[in-house]
Phi, psi and omega in degrees: 000347181297319179304315183295319181298315179297316183295316181297318180297319181296315181292322180296318180298315180297318181294322180291326175297316178299314181299320180295320178296321178297312182299321182290321185274340187234021181305131179083002182260150180295343179292339183303316179298321180295312180295328179299315179292328180292313179294315180297316180296320180290319178299321179298318179296315181297321181294334185274357185295143173229131179303138180298321178303321180295318180291325180295331182260357180279127182295341182272354181290131178304140185298319180293319178296320179300317179297315181295319181290325176297321178293318177302316181299319178294319178295319180296317178296320179299320182302317181277321184288317188255337184251356179069025179273158187309135177257095184215199183277358180292139178063033173241010174225171186223145175222132171258109183279346181072020178213164186282339180226153179276320175219165174241123180267137176256125176247148179216148176211151178301159183303325184234050179200151175258012179279113182292137175292147179238156176230138181262124186233163175295150175073304187268353181078207181276128181231160185263032178200167177223122187261145180226139176283342181247125184297321181298320178296321178296316180295322179295319178294319178297320179297320178296322178292323178297324177296336178273000177101004180275148161283140181228155177216129177250117182241132176288139183240123182279345181200158173210163180250141172262017172062027178089356178289335179227161174274092185296135180271161166288140183239149175300335185296334174247338174299325182295342187271358174103171187302313183299316180292322178300312181297314179302315184296312181298314180295317183296310185289326176292329177297325177298327178290335183280311179222126178209127179251112178305130176090002181234076183301313181301320178296309183298313185287323179292320176299311182297325179291324177297317178294317178305313184289320177295318179298317180295320178301315181291318182295317179296323180298324183267327189233351185278140175287166177299323180296317181292321178296320179293321178297319179294318179298320179294319179296318179299318181297317180292320179296320180297317180294318179297316181294320178299320178297314181295320179299318180298314182286327177299321178296321180290320177296316181299318179296320179298311185292335179274353183285172180264013180298151174298154183304317181299319179291323176298319179297318180294317180293325177299313179299320180293321180294319179293325176296319178295321178298317179299316180295318180294323180293331182303329180282353181264352186295126177288165182299331184272003178127169181287161171300140182282167171064257185302313184288327178298330181297335178302320183278340185266291182202070180292142178205185183297321182296319179295314178299318180295322181296323180290323181297330181299329184267343187235352187304316183255003184302314180303324179293318178296321180291325174294320178297317178297317179295324180294340176258022178055035178060028174278104187296317178302318177295319178299314180299319179297319179296317180294321178298323176295318177297321182298334181280349181278160170300153186306313183298319179292322180299311181291323179296320179296319180291318181291333178294330176299319180292320180295319181291322183282327184088147186298333183291341182258002181289135175294155173292154183241153180265164176273183185305145183295342178284351181270228179134202186232140181285344179268067186275153175236000000 
């Protein structure tokens, strides 16, 4: 228990320093309440951590949980040993939050635009979402944005990264989703600790997703059963079809919103396009059910904010995958190249990545995945 005590004290001290900085810099500002729930929610999570080694040896640990945590430990070791991801205390402890998601992210976009609204926050810079530990608070914030005329989307998130500032724990929120999701999550979140550019969500998320996919491919090759490999192949195929559908409709929405049509006609055309998207998506549903999360939203209430949220995770992904392939999937070389891109101004960084796509041609672009918060209902 000494390890746990030292870690909790260290994390508590860091969080309190952050909280003090917030209070000093934002006194009297409406942001204080937002940061307060963020610091409080994170501290609660940190206090609840239990080392995985301790749970593996505890006679009271449920057998299924013990099996899952042993698998997590193997995946975590693989991430640092084989993928060159940070070797630290992250994902070596466990927390059961007693809920399906750790936070709920709020996305917003104007009624007739796919440009996601951004918020500027401490540490991470400007991001295109706002996270809440309490779903009701997230829904209330989204409702306030809708009153201002925004389309909004509230999405549950099973994991997040503190970028190495804290030893992030394994959570029940993603362990419950099965082996493939656990591996993707650990690889994705550790990639954020390796390279992260404050204020550039598309760059950060697309890079982490590229690492996630390369890591899963390697892990399955060495440790995956035939059944698990087949499940991953099926999920990739469905994600590729889903993403192609979204890309097609995003282009149509963008053309509509950039047109000179009167606002009333744009609204009518917007409704027709979303109806068409729902109908087209119906043909993609696998026999075992629709894709969870992102894809389920197509049937519930798709809008501009939801479309914008998905683009954040996949917009630059094909370029990162081409870059990785150009280095023969040598991850250390890839990481160095990405670190170089991260040092560039945002416009130059994005232009360099998009030039890769132009040089390769659309026929050579890898298929792309949807947001990491989504996934497949046919989990293994």
